[in-house]
C-alpha positions in Angstrom: -1.2 -13.3 -19.8 1.6 -11.3 -18.2 4.4 -12.4 -15.8 6.2 -9.7 -13.9 9.6 -10.9 -12.8 10.9 -10.0 -9.3 12.9 -6.8 -9.4 11.4 -5.4 -12.6 8.6 -3.3 -11.3 9.1 0.4 -10.7 9.3 1.6 -7.1 7.9 4.8 -5.6 9.6 6.1 -2.5 9.1 8.4 0.5 11.4 8.4 3.5 10.9 5.0 5.1 8.3 3.8 2.6 8.7 1.9 -0.7 5.8 1.1 -3.0 6.7 -1.4 -5.6 4.2 -0.9 -8.5 3.5 -4.5 -9.5 0.4 -4.0 -11.7 -0.6 -0.5 -12.9 -2.6 0.9 -15.8 0.5 2.7 -17.1 2.6 -0.4 -17.3 -0.3 -2.9 -17.9 -2.8 -1.3 -20.3 -6.3 -2.6 -19.8 -5.9 -3.6 -16.2 -8.8 -2.9 -13.8 -6.7 -2.8 -10.6 -3.5 -1.4 -9.2 -1.4 -3.9 -7.2 1.5 -2.7 -5.1 3.8 -4.3 -2.5 4.5 -1.7 0.2 7.4 -1.8 2.6 7.3 0.5 5.7 10.4 0.9 7.9 10.2 0.5 11.7 8.7 3.6 13.4 7.6 5.1 10.1 4.0 6.2 9.5 1.9 6.3 6.4 -0.5 9.1 7.3 -4.2 8.8 7.3 -5.8 9.3 3.9 -8.6 8.1 1.7 -9.4 7.3 -1.9 -12.8 8.8 -2.8 -13.5 6.7 -5.9 -11.6 3.4 -5.2 -11.8 0.6 -2.7 -8.5 -0.8 -1.4 -7.6 -4.1 0.1 -4.4 -4.6 2.1 -3.0 -8.1 2.9 -0.3 -8.0 5.7 2.7 -10.2 4.7 5.3 -9.6 7.3 6.2 -7.4 10.3 4.0 -5.7 12.9 1.9 -2.7 12.4 -1.1 -0.6 13.4 -3.9 0.5 11.1 -4.7 4.2 11.5 -8.4 4.7 11.0 -11.0 7.4 11.1 -10.6 9.8 14.0 -8.0 8.5 16.4 -9.0 4.8 16.0 -6.1 2.3 15.7 -6.1 -1.5 15.2 -3.3 -4.0 15.2 -2.4 -5.3 11.8 -0.4 -8.5 11.6 0.8 -11.0 8.9 -2.2 -12.9 7.5 -4.6 -10.1 8.3 -6.6 -8.6 5.5 -8.3 -5.1 5.6 -10.8 -3.8 3.1 -11.4 0.0 2.8 -14.5 1.1 0.9 -14.2 4.2 -1.2 -13.8 7.2 1.1 -12.7 5.2 4.2 -9.9 6.8 6.1 -6.8 4.6 6.5 -3.1 4.7 7.2 -0.4 2.5 8.8 2.4 2.8 11.4 5.1 0.1 11.5 5.4 -0.8 15.2 7.9 -3.7 15.0 11.7 -3.9 14.8 11.6 -5.1 11.1 9.9 -3.7 8.0 6.1 -4.1 7.7 5.3 -5.4 4.2 1.8 -5.6 2.8 0.2 -6.1 -0.6 -2.3 -3.5 -1.7 -5.0 -4.0 -4.4 -6.9 -0.9 -5.5 -10.0 -0.9 -7.8 -10.7 1.1 -9.9 -6.9 1.5 -10.4 -5.1 4.6 -9.2 -1.8 6.2 -10.1 0.0 6.7 -6.8 3.0 8.6 -8.1 1.8 12.0 -6.9 1.9 10.7 -3.3 5.6 9.9 -3.5 8.7 12.0 -3.6 10.8 9.9 -6.0 10.7 7.0 -8.4 13.3 4.3 -8.5 
């Protein structure tokens, strides 16, 4: 068993986006998932992208946002909503509210997201 205390996880950052690395293979050897808590500032966009070999599940925790999907498709994404992206599904997010949009992301098999971020805190 492992317990991760609040504030002890590493955090990856891009302008307006913070990705708190809660469970990762680097920090938790033997894990079969990556779990991150992502915070997106108002007006900020996480561009459309995909993960060819991993599925990803997002659970919206707070704020208001729009999922950016394949082509130009967009769908509202609100607290309590859950989205599952199969391997290769295009996805992204834009924070449309006046407060940060926060979601929990579960990725399996696990991925190292550090290459997608400019700095580590």
